[in-house]
Structures are given as C-alpha cells and as structure tokens.
TIVO-2410 file (N, C-alpha, C; in nm, 3 decimals):
# residues 128
REC num residu      c1      c2      c3 atome chaine
REC   1      M   1.486  -0.097   0.010     N      A
REC   1      M   1.519  -0.186  -0.119    CA      A
REC   1      M   1.683  -0.177  -0.154     C      A
REC   2      K   1.726  -0.282  -0.200     N      A
REC   2      K   1.885  -0.287  -0.213    CA      A
REC   2      K   1.903  -0.231  -0.351     C      A
REC   3      R   2.010  -0.156  -0.344     N      A
REC   3      R   2.053  -0.100  -0.472    CA      A
REC   3      R   2.172  -0.194  -0.532     C      A
REC   4      L   2.157  -0.229  -0.652     N      A
REC   4      L   2.244  -0.322  -0.717    CA      A
REC   4      L   2.380  -0.254  -0.802     C      A
REC   5      L   2.475  -0.302  -0.782     N      A
REC   5      L   2.590  -0.241  -0.843    CA      A
REC   5      L   2.688  -0.338  -0.904     C      A
REC   6      L   2.740  -0.308  -1.015     N      A
REC   6      L   2.833  -0.395  -1.082    CA      A
REC   6      L   2.965  -0.350  -1.051     C      A
REC   7      S   3.048  -0.437  -0.998     N      A
REC   7      S   3.183  -0.399  -0.982    CA      A
REC   7      S   3.273  -0.469  -1.068     C      A
REC   8      L   3.348  -0.402  -1.176     N      A
REC   8      L   3.430  -0.453  -1.261    CA      A
REC   8      L   3.579  -0.412  -1.224     C      A
REC   9      A   3.660  -0.512  -1.194     N      A
REC   9      A   3.796  -0.488  -1.187    CA      A
REC   9      A   3.854  -0.467  -1.328     C      A
REC  10      F   3.872  -0.335  -1.369     N      A
REC  10      F   3.884  -0.295  -1.499    CA      A
REC  10      F   4.037  -0.308  -1.526     C      A
REC  11      L   4.088  -0.427  -1.594     N      A
REC  11      L   4.219  -0.433  -1.636    CA      A
REC  11      L   4.335  -0.405  -1.517     C      A
REC  12      T   4.305  -0.469  -1.402     N      A
REC  12      T   4.404  -0.443  -1.297    CA      A
REC  12      T   4.540  -0.516  -1.297     C      A
REC  13      G   4.608  -0.484  -1.422     N      A
REC  13      G   4.743  -0.530  -1.423    CA      A
REC  13      G   4.748  -0.670  -1.460     C      A
REC  14      I   4.647  -0.735  -1.503     N      A
REC  14      I   4.663  -0.879  -1.536    CA      A
REC  14      I   4.650  -0.898  -1.677     C      A
REC  15      C   4.643  -0.788  -1.772     N      A
REC  15      C   4.655  -0.799  -1.914    CA      A
REC  15      C   4.778  -0.868  -1.942     C      A
REC  16      R   4.795  -0.921  -2.056     N      A
REC  16      R   4.916  -0.993  -2.086    CA      A
REC  16      R   4.928  -0.968  -2.223     C      A
REC  17      V   5.049  -0.946  -2.253     N      A
REC  17      V   5.092  -0.932  -2.404    CA      A
REC  17      V   5.194  -1.052  -2.442     C      A
REC  18      P   5.194  -1.090  -2.567     N      A
REC  18      P   5.274  -1.204  -2.603    CA      A
REC  18      P   5.426  -1.190  -2.593     C      A
REC  19      A   5.514  -1.289  -2.552     N      A
REC  19      A   5.643  -1.274  -2.549    CA      A
REC  19      A   5.700  -1.282  -2.698     C      A
REC  20      Q   5.843  -1.245  -2.693     N      A
REC  20      Q   5.891  -1.243  -2.833    CA      A
REC  20      Q   5.909  -1.372  -2.903     C      A
REC  21      T   5.917  -1.477  -2.834     N      A
REC  21      T   5.922  -1.598  -2.895    CA      A
REC  21      T   5.809  -1.675  -2.858     C      A
REC  22      T   5.775  -1.766  -2.959     N      A
REC  22      T   5.644  -1.854  -2.936    CA      A
REC  22      T   5.645  -1.953  -2.840     C      A
REC  23      D   5.767  -2.004  -2.794     N      A
REC  23      D   5.772  -2.085  -2.678    CA      A
REC  23      D   5.768  -2.024  -2.535     C      A
REC  24      S   5.778  -1.899  -2.523     N      A
REC  24      S   5.787  -1.825  -2.397    CA      A
REC  24      S   5.633  -1.791  -2.358     C      A
REC  25      P   5.609  -1.793  -2.227     N      A
REC  25      P   5.471  -1.762  -2.158    CA      A
REC  25      P   5.464  -1.609  -2.184     C      A
REC  26      A   5.333  -1.575  -2.176     N      A
REC  26      A   5.285  -1.432  -2.168    CA      A
REC  26      A   5.360  -1.348  -2.064     C      A
REC  27      V   5.382  -1.232  -2.092     N      A
REC  27      V   5.453  -1.141  -2.007    CA      A
REC  27      V   5.333  -1.034  -1.951     C      A
REC  28      P   5.327  -1.037  -1.818     N      A
REC  28      P   5.230  -0.943  -1.771    CA      A
REC  28      P   5.277  -0.789  -1.799     C      A
REC  29      I   5.172  -0.710  -1.824     N      A
REC  29      I   5.207  -0.557  -1.837    CA      A
REC  29      I   5.129  -0.488  -1.717     C      A
REC  30      N   5.193  -0.379  -1.694     N      A
REC  30      N   5.131  -0.308  -1.560    CA      A
REC  30      N   4.994  -0.229  -1.607     C      A
REC  31      Q   4.937  -0.212  -1.483     N      A
REC  31      Q   4.805  -0.164  -1.493    CA      A
REC  31      Q   4.778  -0.033  -1.575     C      A
REC  32      R   4.894   0.061  -1.574     N      A
REC  32      R   4.886   0.198  -1.632    CA      A
REC  32      R   4.896   0.176  -1.792     C      A
REC  33      K   4.978   0.078  -1.837     N      A
REC  33      K   4.980   0.037  -1.978    CA      A
REC  33      K   4.850  -0.034  -2.025     C      A
REC  34      A   4.796  -0.128  -1.938     N      A
REC  34      A   4.687  -0.203  -1.971    CA      A
REC  34      A   4.576  -0.097  -2.002     C      A
REC  35      K   4.546  -0.015  -1.923     N      A
REC  35      K   4.438   0.093  -1.944    CA      A
REC  35      K   4.478   0.176  -2.046     C      A
REC  36      A   4.603   0.203  -2.074     N      A
REC  36      A   4.650   0.300  -2.196    CA      A
REC  36      A   4.618   0.227  -2.332     C      A
REC  37      V   4.615   0.096  -2.340     N      A
REC  37      V   4.590   0.029  -2.465    CA      A
REC  37      V   4.437  -0.003  -2.503     C      A
REC  38      A   4.366   0.021  -2.409     N      A
REC  38      A   4.222   0.007  -2.442    CA      A
REC  38      A   4.164   0.128  -2.493     C      A
REC  39      I   4.120   0.117  -2.609     N      A
REC  39      I   4.066   0.224  -2.677    CA      A
REC  39      I   3.905   0.253  -2.647     C      A
REC  40      S   3.827   0.139  -2.642     N      A
REC  40      S   3.702   0.125  -2.615    CA      A
REC  40      S   3.672   0.010  -2.526     C      A
REC  41      A   3.598   0.026  -2.386     N      A
REC  41      A   3.584  -0.070  -2.318    CA      A
REC  41      A   3.438  -0.071  -2.252     C      A
REC  42      P   3.327  -0.094  -2.327     N      A
REC  42      P   3.202  -0.092  -2.278    CA      A
REC  42      P   3.198  -0.177  -2.134     C      A
REC  43      R   3.126  -0.128  -2.032     N      A
REC  43      R   3.121  -0.212  -1.899    CA      A
REC  43      R   2.998  -0.310  -1.914     C      A
REC  44      P   3.020  -0.428  -1.858     N      A
REC  44      P   2.912  -0.527  -1.857    CA      A
REC  44      P   2.808  -0.456  -1.757     C      A
REC  45      D   2.671  -0.505  -1.776     N      A
REC  45      D   2.581  -0.456  -1.672    CA      A
REC  45      D   2.522  -0.574  -1.605     C      A
REC  46      H   2.451  -0.565  -1.495     N      A
REC  46      H   2.391  -0.655  -1.402    CA      A
REC  46      H   2.248  -0.683  -1.459     C      A
REC  47      P   2.217  -0.800  -1.540     N      A
REC  47      P   2.067  -0.806  -1.606    CA      A
REC  47      P   1.974  -0.796  -1.496     C      A
REC  48      L   1.863  -0.757  -1.545     N      A
REC  48      L   1.755  -0.734  -1.456    CA      A
REC  48      L   1.697  -0.873  -1.394     C      A
REC  49      E   1.697  -0.981  -1.466     N      A
REC  49      E   1.661  -1.122  -1.414    CA      A
REC  49      E   1.752  -1.152  -1.312     C      A
REC  50      A   1.912  -1.124  -1.349     N      A
REC  50      A   1.986  -1.165  -1.249    CA      A
REC  50      A   1.983  -1.100  -1.090     C      A
REC  51      R   1.954  -0.952  -1.122     N      A
REC  51      R   1.925  -0.872  -1.003    CA      A
REC  51      R   1.812  -0.937  -0.923     C      A
REC  52      A   1.698  -0.956  -0.998     N      A
REC  52      A   1.581  -0.999  -0.927    CA      A
REC  52      A   1.593  -1.134  -0.867     C      A
REC  53      R   1.691  -1.208  -0.912     N      A
REC  53      R   1.704  -1.339  -0.834    CA      A
REC  53      R   1.825  -1.344  -0.734     C      A
REC  54      H   1.873  -1.218  -0.734     N      A
REC  54      H   1.991  -1.197  -0.654    CA      A
REC  54      H   2.117  -1.276  -0.681     C      A
REC  55      F   2.141  -1.290  -0.803     N      A
REC  55      F   2.260  -1.356  -0.848    CA      A
REC  55      F   2.383  -1.266  -0.834     C      A
REC  56      I   2.497  -1.324  -0.778     N      A
REC  56      I   2.602  -1.245  -0.759    CA      A
REC  56      I   2.722  -1.353  -0.799     C      A
REC  57      G   2.852  -1.318  -0.835     N      A
REC  57      G   2.955  -1.397  -0.859    CA      A
REC  57      G   3.084  -1.326  -0.908     C      A
REC  58      S   3.186  -1.403  -0.888     N      A
REC  58      S   3.318  -1.363  -0.957    CA      A
REC  58      S   3.367  -1.451  -1.042     C      A
REC  59      G   3.424  -1.404  -1.160     N      A
REC  59      G   3.492  -1.476  -1.259    CA      A
REC  59      G   3.595  -1.407  -1.317     C      A
REC  60      V   3.659  -1.487  -1.430     N      A
REC  60      V   3.765  -1.426  -1.513    CA      A
REC  60      V   3.712  -1.445  -1.668     C      A
REC  61      A   3.732  -1.319  -1.738     N      A
REC  61      A   3.690  -1.352  -1.887    CA      A
REC  61      A   3.840  -1.357  -1.951     C      A
REC  62      F   3.844  -1.419  -2.066     N      A
REC  62      F   3.968  -1.427  -2.151    CA      A
REC  62      F   3.924  -1.383  -2.287     C      A
REC  63      L   4.005  -1.282  -2.337     N      A
REC  63      L   3.989  -1.228  -2.470    CA      A
REC  63      L   4.105  -1.237  -2.555     C      A
REC  64      E   4.075  -1.274  -2.682     N      A
REC  64      E   4.186  -1.272  -2.778    CA      A
REC  64      E   4.161  -1.164  -2.890     C      A
REC  65      I   4.263  -1.102  -2.913     N      A
REC  65      I   4.252  -0.991  -2.986    CA      A
REC  65      I   4.358  -0.993  -3.119     C      A
REC  66      D   4.300  -0.943  -3.216     N      A
REC  66      D   4.346  -0.945  -3.356    CA      A
REC  66      D   4.463  -0.830  -3.352     C      A
REC  67      R   4.600  -0.851  -3.338     N      A
REC  67      R   4.690  -0.732  -3.329    CA      A
REC  67      R   4.692  -0.638  -3.436     C      A
REC  68      K   4.647  -0.680  -3.549     N      A
REC  68      K   4.648  -0.569  -3.670    CA      A
REC  68      K   4.531  -0.488  -3.665     C      A
REC  69      T   4.418  -0.548  -3.628     N      A
REC  69      T   4.272  -0.464  -3.630    CA      A
REC  69      T   4.243  -0.419  -3.494     C      A
REC  70      S   4.289  -0.474  -3.395     N      A
REC  70      S   4.255  -0.454  -3.246    CA      A
REC  70      S   4.119  -0.492  -3.213     C      A
REC  71      Y   4.045  -0.571  -3.292     N      A
REC  71      Y   3.924  -0.630  -3.274    CA      A
REC  71      Y   3.929  -0.755  -3.170     C      A
REC  72      V   3.836  -0.767  -3.086     N      A
REC  72      V   3.841  -0.892  -3.007    CA      A
REC  72      V   3.786  -1.011  -3.104     C      A
REC  73      T   3.870  -1.098  -3.107     N      A
REC  73      T   3.814  -1.224  -3.210    CA      A
REC  73      T   3.745  -1.349  -3.131     C      A
REC  74      A   3.761  -1.344  -2.987     N      A
REC  74      A   3.705  -1.442  -2.905    CA      A
REC  74      A   3.689  -1.394  -2.781     C      A
REC  75      A   3.582  -1.435  -2.707     N      A
REC  75      A   3.583  -1.407  -2.553    CA      A
REC  75      A   3.535  -1.535  -2.488     C      A
REC  76      R   3.583  -1.572  -2.403     N      A
REC  76      R   3.529  -1.700  -2.310    CA      A
REC  76      R   3.565  -1.652  -2.160     C      A
REC  77      M   3.486  -1.745  -2.084     N      A
REC  77      M   3.515  -1.736  -1.937    CA      A
REC  77      M   3.612  -1.841  -1.892     C      A
REC  78      L   3.725  -1.781  -1.830     N      A
REC  78      L   3.821  -1.884  -1.791    CA      A
REC  78      L   3.760  -1.939  -1.658     C      A
REC  79      K   3.709  -1.841  -1.573     N      A
REC  79      K   3.625  -1.896  -1.452    CA      A
REC  79      K   3.507  -1.835  -1.439     C      A
REC  80      S   3.409  -1.918  -1.440     N      A
REC  80      S   3.269  -1.872  -1.444    CA      A
REC  80      S   3.224  -1.799  -1.315     C      A
REC  81      T   3.134  -1.708  -1.344     N      A
REC  81      T   3.078  -1.649  -1.223    CA      A
REC  81      T   2.983  -1.727  -1.145     C      A
REC  82      G   2.936  -1.840  -1.187     N      A
REC  82      G   2.867  -1.945  -1.141    CA      A
REC  82      G   2.722  -1.926  -1.180     C      A
REC  83      H   2.696  -1.835  -1.274     N      A
REC  83      H   2.566  -1.834  -1.335    CA      A
REC  83      H   2.572  -1.794  -1.479     C      A
REC  84      V   2.516  -1.872  -1.575     N      A
REC  84      V   2.527  -1.842  -1.716    CA      A
REC  84      V   2.491  -1.709  -1.767     C      A
REC  85      I   2.381  -1.645  -1.695     N      A
REC  85      I   2.328  -1.511  -1.733    CA      A
REC  85      I   2.426  -1.423  -1.712     C      A
REC  86      L   2.507  -1.419  -1.602     N      A
REC  86      L   2.607  -1.340  -1.563    CA      A
REC  86      L   2.726  -1.352  -1.661     C      A
REC  87      D   2.772  -1.462  -1.687     N      A
REC  87      D   2.879  -1.484  -1.785    CA      A
REC  87      D   2.840  -1.428  -1.918     C      A
REC  88      N   2.723  -1.447  -1.961     N      A
REC  88      N   2.683  -1.407  -2.093    CA      A
REC  88      N   2.673  -1.245  -2.096     C      A
REC  89      A   2.635  -1.194  -1.978     N      A
REC  89      A   2.617  -1.049  -1.962    CA      A
REC  89      A   2.747  -0.972  -1.961     C      A
REC  90      A   2.853  -1.058  -1.927     N      A
REC  90      A   3.004  -1.010  -1.927    CA      A
REC  90      A   3.057  -1.005  -2.075     C      A
REC  91      L   3.042  -1.143  -2.134     N      A
REC  91      L   3.112  -1.153  -2.256    CA      A
REC  91      L   3.051  -1.070  -2.360     C      A
REC  92      S   2.925  -1.036  -2.371     N      A
REC  92      S   2.872  -0.959  -2.471    CA      A
REC  92      S   2.934  -0.826  -2.488     C      A
REC  93      P   2.957  -0.753  -2.399     N      A
REC  93      P   3.037  -0.629  -2.401    CA      A
REC  93      P   3.168  -0.637  -2.449     C      A
REC  94      F   3.233  -0.744  -2.364     N      A
REC  94      F   3.381  -0.771  -2.404    CA      A
REC  94      F   3.409  -0.790  -2.541     C      A
REC  95      M   3.327  -0.845  -2.619     N      A
REC  95      M   3.349  -0.878  -2.755    CA      A
REC  95      M   3.341  -0.732  -2.823     C      A
REC  96      R   3.292  -0.626  -2.787     N      A
REC  96      R   3.301  -0.497  -2.840    CA      A
REC  96      R   3.431  -0.404  -2.813     C      A
REC  97      W   3.509  -0.472  -2.714     N      A
REC  97      W   3.619  -0.392  -2.655    CA      A
REC  97      W   3.727  -0.361  -2.779     C      A
REC  98      R   3.804  -0.273  -2.785     N      A
REC  98      R   3.898  -0.240  -2.886    CA      A
REC  98      R   4.024  -0.191  -2.834     C      A
REC  99      F   4.143  -0.219  -2.874     N      A
REC  99      F   4.264  -0.192  -2.825    CA      A
REC  99      F   4.346  -0.118  -2.928     C      A
REC 100      K   4.447  -0.041  -2.890     N      A
REC 100      K   4.546   0.004  -2.980    CA      A
REC 100      K   4.614  -0.121  -3.064     C      A
REC 101      P   4.594  -0.100  -3.198     N      A
REC 101      P   4.643  -0.194  -3.282    CA      A
REC 101      P   4.802  -0.239  -3.244     C      A
REC 102      G   4.837  -0.368  -3.245     N      A
REC 102      G   4.958  -0.407  -3.230    CA      A
REC 102      G   5.008  -0.427  -3.078     C      A
REC 103      T   4.930  -0.389  -2.977     N      A
REC 103      T   4.965  -0.383  -2.858    CA      A
REC 103      T   4.945  -0.507  -2.763     C      A
REC 104      V   4.824  -0.558  -2.763     N      A
REC 104      V   4.795  -0.683  -2.689    CA      A
REC 104      V   4.744  -0.792  -2.794     C      A
REC 105      H   4.771  -0.916  -2.741     N      A
REC 105      H   4.712  -1.033  -2.821    CA      A
REC 105      H   4.605  -1.098  -2.729     C      A
REC 106      Q   4.629  -1.105  -2.599     N      A
REC 106      Q   4.525  -1.179  -2.510    CA      A
REC 106      Q   4.529  -1.090  -2.379     C      A
REC 107      V   4.399  -1.092  -2.321     N      A
REC 107      V   4.371  -1.017  -2.206    CA      A
REC 107      V   4.280  -1.093  -2.104     C      A
REC 108      R   4.316  -1.100  -1.988     N      A
REC 108      R   4.241  -1.152  -1.871    CA      A
REC 108      R   4.176  -1.051  -1.802     C      A
REC 109      I   4.033  -1.066  -1.786     N      A
REC 109      I   3.970  -0.961  -1.715    CA      A
REC 109      I   3.898  -1.018  -1.599     C      A
REC 110      P   3.927  -0.978  -1.470     N      A
REC 110      P   3.836  -1.035  -1.376    CA      A
REC 110      P   3.706  -0.936  -1.367     C      A
REC 111      I   3.611  -1.004  -1.321     N      A
REC 111      I   3.481  -0.946  -1.307    CA      A
REC 111      I   3.405  -0.986  -1.186     C      A
REC 112      N   3.350  -0.898  -1.122     N      A
REC 112      N   3.279  -0.919  -0.984    CA      A
REC 112      N   3.138  -0.866  -0.990     C      A
REC 113      Y   3.032  -0.945  -0.986     N      A
REC 113      Y   2.893  -0.892  -0.960    CA      A
REC 113      Y   2.866  -0.894  -0.829     C      A
REC 114      T   2.813  -0.781  -0.776     N      A
REC 114      T   2.775  -0.778  -0.635    CA      A
REC 114      T   2.644  -0.700  -0.600     C      A
REC 115      M   2.599  -0.715  -0.484     N      A
REC 115      M   2.471  -0.635  -0.455    CA      A
REC 115      M   2.503  -0.561  -0.323     C      A
REC 116      H   2.470  -0.441  -0.320     N      A
REC 116      H   2.507  -0.354  -0.207    CA      A
REC 116      H   2.382  -0.261  -0.172     C      A
REC 117      Q   2.373  -0.236  -0.041     N      A
REC 117      Q   2.264  -0.169   0.030    CA      A
REC 117      Q   2.303  -0.033   0.003     C      A
REC 118      P   2.226   0.058  -0.026     N      A
REC 118      P   2.249   0.194  -0.041    CA      A
REC 118      P   2.272   0.254   0.112     C      A
REC 119      K   2.372   0.354   0.115     N      A
REC 119      K   2.423   0.408   0.243    CA      A
REC 119      K   2.346   0.537   0.273     C      A
REC 120      T   2.325   0.561   0.376     N      A
REC 120      T   2.258   0.712   0.414    CA      A
REC 120      T   2.367   0.813   0.430     C      A
REC 121      K   2.329   0.947   0.442     N      A
REC 121      K   2.416   1.043   0.450    CA      A
REC 121      K   2.520   1.037   0.545     C      A
REC 122      S   2.479   0.957   0.680     N      A
REC 122      S   2.559   0.933   0.773    CA      A
REC 122      S   2.674   0.822   0.760     C      A
REC 123      G   2.643   0.755   0.644     N      A
REC 123      G   2.744   0.636   0.594    CA      A
REC 123      G   2.681   0.505   0.656     C      A
REC 124      A   2.581   0.486   0.725     N      A
REC 124      A   2.542   0.369   0.772    CA      A
REC 124      A   2.436   0.323   0.655     C      A
REC 125      A   2.426   0.181   0.644     N      A
REC 125      A   2.337   0.126   0.565    CA      A
REC 125      A   2.202   0.162   0.596     C      A
REC 126      A   2.124   0.185   0.491     N      A
REC 126      A   1.986   0.220   0.502    CA      A
REC 126      A   1.887   0.104   0.536     C      A
REC 127      D   1.799   0.101   0.608     N      A
REC 127      D   1.704   0.003   0.651    CA      A
REC 127      D   1.579   0.029   0.565     C      A
REC 128      V   1.562  -0.044   0.443     N      A
REC 128      V   1.462  -0.018   0.357    CA      A
REC 128      V   1.371  -0.146   0.343     C      A
***
C-alpha cells in the first residue's frame, strides 16, 4: 500500500515584502526572515478523496496580509495544482496563517502534493 505524503515547500525564500514606494516591485526577503515572520502556519493536508484518486500536483498560492493585524485577508492560487480539491485543501489553512504585524503584505507559497511508497529498513521501496 502506498503511503501518501504532503510536501510543502514552506516559505522557501519567495516571500515578498512591499517596497518603500508604491511604484516599485516587491522585494524578496530571505528564507530565514520569511520563517521568522510567520507566527502560525498550519500545514495543508492531502484530502482522503484526492489520495484515493491518486491526485498529485504542484502549485503556487498567493496570500495578502493586513499589515496591522497580521491576518490573511485573501488567498488564491497563482498556479493551480491541476485539481480543485487540492487547491481548496491548500487555501483553507493558508487563510488561517498569521504573521508578525507590520512585516509582510504579500506572500507566495509553493505547494507540492506527492505520493510516495514507504521505504523498508534497508532503504529500498517496499513491495506491498
């Protein structure tokens, strides 16, 4: 039996903070700072229905954050995983993310849903 795992590339240095002027593009922040500003970051799960149907896919979520409250005000997929059920499973917990107030305005989060076979003690994939 295949063991299903969700692999989330957690804020891998592609978080963005707004530039000082309104006409300048967002400036990327490094991975260490991105992780430091996330106060709460519940991970998406791989829904049972999607696992049963062997749905996998990669996408990019985009979050808008209120700078004063640190609450996510909007979340959408910039790049779909290819399955609405996976997109929705990612966006739901992302709406509950919190950041240190005044630190970020927008965040891009890559997400990757995969399926892996469990490995035996020897490291080889198990035949189940």
